[in-house]
C-alpha positions as CSV (number, residue, x, y, z in Angstrom):
1,X,24.7,65.4,30.3
2,X,23.0,62.0,29.7
3,X,25.1,59.2,31.1
4,X,25.5,55.6,29.9
5,X,22.1,54.4,31.1
6,X,20.3,57.2,29.4
7,X,22.2,56.5,26.1
8,X,21.5,52.8,26.4
9,X,17.8,53.5,27.1
10,X,17.8,55.6,23.9
11,X,19.5,52.9,21.9
12,X,17.0,50.3,23.1
13,X,14.1,52.6,22.2
14,X,15.4,53.3,18.7
15,X,16.7,49.9,17.6
16,X,13.3,48.3,16.8
17,X,12.4,51.2,14.6
18,X,15.7,51.6,12.8
19,X,17.3,48.2,12.3
20,X,16.6,46.7,8.9
21,X,15.3,50.0,7.6
22,X,16.9,51.9,4.7
23,X,17.7,55.6,4.9
24,X,16.0,57.4,2.0
25,X,17.5,60.8,2.5
26,X,19.2,63.0,5.1
27,X,17.9,66.5,5.7
28,X,20.4,68.8,7.4
29,X,18.9,72.1,8.6
30,X,22.3,73.4,9.6
31,X,25.8,72.3,8.5
32,X,27.1,71.7,12.0
33,X,26.3,70.8,15.6
34,X,29.3,70.8,17.9
35,X,31.4,70.0,14.8
36,X,30.7,70.2,11.1
37,X,28.5,67.4,9.8
38,X,30.5,65.4,7.3
39,X,29.5,65.1,3.7
40,X,29.0,61.3,4.0
41,X,25.8,61.9,6.0
42,X,24.1,63.4,2.9
43,X,26.1,61.6,0.2
44,X,26.9,58.1,1.5
45,X,24.2,57.2,4.1
46,X,21.1,57.6,1.9
47,X,20.3,54.3,0.3
48,X,21.9,52.3,3.0
49,X,20.2,49.8,5.3
50,X,20.8,50.2,9.0
51,X,22.1,46.9,10.1
52,X,22.5,47.6,13.8
53,X,22.1,50.4,16.4
54,X,25.1,50.1,18.8
55,X,26.4,52.1,21.7
56,X,30.0,52.7,22.5
57,X,30.5,54.7,25.7
58,X,28.0,57.6,25.4
59,X,28.0,57.4,21.6
60,X,25.4,55.8,19.3
61,X,26.4,54.2,16.0
62,X,24.0,53.4,13.2
63,X,25.9,50.7,11.3
64,X,25.5,50.2,7.5
65,X,27.7,48.5,4.9
66,X,29.1,51.8,3.8
67,X,30.0,53.0,7.3
68,X,28.5,54.2,10.5
69,X,26.7,57.4,11.5
70,X,28.2,58.4,14.9
71,X,25.9,60.4,17.2
72,X,26.3,62.0,20.6
73,X,23.5,63.7,22.5
74,X,25.6,66.3,24.1
75,X,23.9,68.2,27.0
76,X,20.5,68.7,25.5
77,X,20.1,66.4,22.5
78,X,17.3,63.9,21.9
79,X,16.4,61.5,19.2
80,X,12.9,60.6,18.1
81,X,11.3,58.3,15.5
82,X,8.3,60.2,14.2
83,X,5.9,60.1,11.3
84,X,7.5,61.8,8.3
85,X,5.0,64.6,8.2
86,X,5.5,65.6,11.8
87,X,5.9,69.4,11.9
88,X,9.5,70.6,12.5
89,X,10.1,72.4,15.8
90,X,12.8,74.7,16.8
91,X,16.2,73.0,17.1
92,X,15.2,70.0,15.0
93,X,18.5,70.1,13.1
94,X,18.6,66.7,11.4
95,X,16.1,64.3,9.9
96,X,17.0,60.8,8.5
97,X,14.0,59.8,6.4
98,X,13.4,56.1,6.5
99,X,11.7,53.7,4.1
100,X,9.0,53.2,6.8
101,X,7.7,56.7,6.2
102,X,9.1,57.8,9.5
103,X,12.1,60.0,10.3
104,X,14.8,59.8,12.9
105,X,14.8,63.4,14.2
106,X,17.8,64.9,16.1
107,X,16.8,67.9,18.3
108,X,19.6,69.7,20.1
109,X,18.9,73.2,21.5
110,X,22.5,73.8,22.8
111,X,24.2,72.1,19.8
112,X,26.8,70.3,22.0
113,X,25.9,67.0,20.4
114,X,27.4,65.7,17.2
115,X,26.7,63.7,14.0
116,X,29.8,62.3,12.5
117,X,30.9,59.4,10.2
118,X,33.0,56.3,10.8
119,X,34.2,54.5,7.6
120,X,33.9,50.7,7.5
121,X,36.8,48.9,9.2
122,X,38.0,52.1,11.0
123,X,37.6,53.4,14.5
124,X,36.7,57.1,14.8
125,X,39.3,59.2,16.7
126,X,36.7,59.9,19.4
127,X,36.5,56.2,20.1
128,X,40.1,55.1,19.7
129,X,41.4,55.6,23.2
130,X,38.3,54.6,25.2
131,X,38.5,52.1,28.1
132,X,36.4,49.0,28.4
133,X,32.6,49.0,28.8
134,X,31.7,48.8,32.5
135,X,29.2,46.0,31.9
136,X,31.6,43.9,29.9
137,X,33.8,41.0,31.1
138,X,36.9,43.1,30.5
139,X,35.9,45.4,33.5
140,X,36.4,44.0,37.0
141,X,38.2,44.6,40.2
142,X,41.4,43.1,39.1
143,X,41.5,45.4,36.1
144,X,41.0,48.4,38.2
145,X,43.5,47.3,40.8
146,X,46.3,46.8,38.3
147,X,45.6,50.0,36.4
148,X,45.4,52.1,39.6
149,X,48.8,51.2,41.1
150,X,50.8,54.3,41.7
151,X,47.9,56.7,41.0
152,X,47.6,59.5,43.4
153,X,44.5,61.1,42.0
154,X,41.2,60.5,44.0
155,X,39.5,57.3,43.1
156,X,36.5,59.2,41.9
157,X,38.6,61.1,39.3
158,X,40.2,57.8,38.3
159,X,36.9,56.1,37.7
160,X,35.6,59.1,35.6
161,X,38.5,58.9,33.2
162,X,37.1,57.6,30.0
163,X,40.5,55.9,29.2
164,X,40.0,53.8,32.4
165,X,36.3,52.9,31.9
166,X,33.7,54.5,29.7
167,X,30.3,55.9,30.6
168,X,30.6,56.0,34.4
169,X,29.8,59.6,35.0
170,X,29.3,61.7,38.1
171,X,25.9,60.3,39.1
172,X,26.9,56.6,38.9
173,X,30.4,57.0,40.3
174,X,28.9,58.7,43.4
175,X,26.3,55.9,43.8
176,X,28.9,53.1,43.3
177,X,31.3,54.6,45.8
178,X,28.6,54.9,48.4
179,X,27.4,51.3,47.8
180,X,31.0,50.0,48.1
181,X,31.8,52.1,51.1
182,X,34.8,53.8,49.4
183,X,35.6,57.4,50.0
184,X,35.8,59.4,46.8
185,X,38.8,61.2,48.3
186,X,40.9,58.1,48.7
187,X,43.9,57.9,46.3
188,X,43.2,55.4,43.5
189,X,46.5,53.7,44.2
190,X,45.5,53.2,47.9
191,X,42.4,51.2,47.2
192,X,42.9,47.4,47.7
193,X,42.1,44.7,45.2
194,X,39.2,43.5,47.4
195,X,37.6,46.9,47.6
196,X,38.0,47.4,43.8
197,X,36.2,44.1,43.4
198,X,33.3,45.5,45.5
199,X,33.5,48.8,43.6
200,X,33.4,47.1,40.1
201,X,30.5,45.0,41.2
202,X,28.6,48.0,42.5
203,X,29.2,49.9,39.2
204,X,27.8,46.9,37.2
205,X,24.8,46.5,39.5
206,X,23.9,50.2,39.7
207,X,24.3,50.7,35.9
208,X,22.2,47.6,35.1
209,X,19.5,48.7,37.5
210,X,19.5,52.2,36.1
211,X,19.1,50.9,32.6
212,X,16.3,48.7,33.7
213,X,14.5,51.7,35.2
214,X,15.0,53.8,32.2
215,X,18.0,55.9,33.2
216,X,18.1,59.0,35.4
217,X,15.9,61.9,34.5
218,X,18.2,65.0,33.9
219,X,17.0,68.4,33.1
220,X,17.1,67.9,29.4
221,X,16.6,64.2,29.0
222,X,13.6,62.1,28.3
223,X,13.6,58.7,26.7
224,X,12.6,57.9,23.1
225,X,9.0,57.0,24.1
226,X,8.6,60.3,25.9
227,X,8.7,58.7,29.4
228,X,11.2,60.1,31.9
229,X,13.7,57.9,33.7
230,X,12.9,56.8,37.3
231,X,16.3,56.1,38.9
232,X,16.6,59.6,40.1
233,X,14.1,58.9,42.9
234,X,16.3,56.2,44.3
235,X,19.7,58.0,44.5
236,X,21.6,57.4,47.8
237,X,24.3,60.1,47.5
238,X,24.3,62.1,44.3
239,X,22.6,65.5,44.8
240,X,21.9,64.9,48.5
241,X,24.6,66.9,50.2
242,X,23.7,67.9,53.7
243,X,20.9,65.3,53.9
244,X,20.9,62.3,56.3
245,X,23.0,59.4,55.1
246,X,20.6,56.5,54.3
247,X,22.7,54.2,56.4
248,X,23.9,56.1,59.5
249,X,21.7,59.3,59.3
250,X,24.8,61.6,59.6
251,X,24.8,64.5,57.2
252,X,26.3,63.7,53.9
253,X,29.3,65.7,53.0
254,X,29.7,67.7,49.8
255,X,32.8,69.1,48.0
256,X,34.2,69.7,44.5
257,X,36.5,67.0,43.2
258,X,37.9,67.4,39.7
259,X,35.5,70.3,39.2
260,X,32.5,68.1,39.8
261,X,30.2,68.2,42.9
262,X,30.8,65.2,45.0
263,X,28.6,63.8,47.9
264,X,29.6,61.1,50.3
265,X,29.3,59.9,53.9
266,X,32.4,60.6,56.0
267,X,31.4,57.8,58.4
268,X,30.3,55.0,56.0
269,X,32.8,55.6,53.2
270,X,36.5,55.2,54.1
């Protein structure tokens, strides 16, 4: 599933083509994706100007005066801005026709993505209980330390809880834990304030760098301009179980934590 850097890469690619444009009409080739597409997409969104393209966690929001279209790419979704006469392919489920004679096209073979509606002044239920953005000032080592007291779950599971911090998925948690030298097996409540400061800093650095490099290429993800991400080539831990540790050359360990494959160095990460 695309993680925060991939979604932010998508947002940055779309924003110059969408912001300031009016939606002429919405074309739905099916009534649902993961959930039914609400009537407001066809009835309220057309005629509105897209004032901003925002990201909250792994969701994209197209803000208008009448409300916001809320999109999630799921496991296989992609968004493209294309000439309006571009032939429709399989799994091109939604088109938003713009006044630029282009369309924002949502392709989703597995249909795990979504297109929903958030009325003005409200927060959609999918967004209500989310934690802070990892690149915001609200997220730091002190925040993690205070929230983790008494928690017995592994620190990796703690960091992947979207109520703790949003958008830090399996890839980037593994990389941040390696960079900070923290074992993913350590109980969240047993990590010190100082080590949480290092960990929060590593999360910010790694996510920022991954965004700069265009995100991580996953099986089903390419960025809006058609170019793959490049961060995958620089991963230190994720997906490298059994390979030499980049620091000590000992074989990296691999196990399942919270039903997710986890790779770490038993010597460098404590």
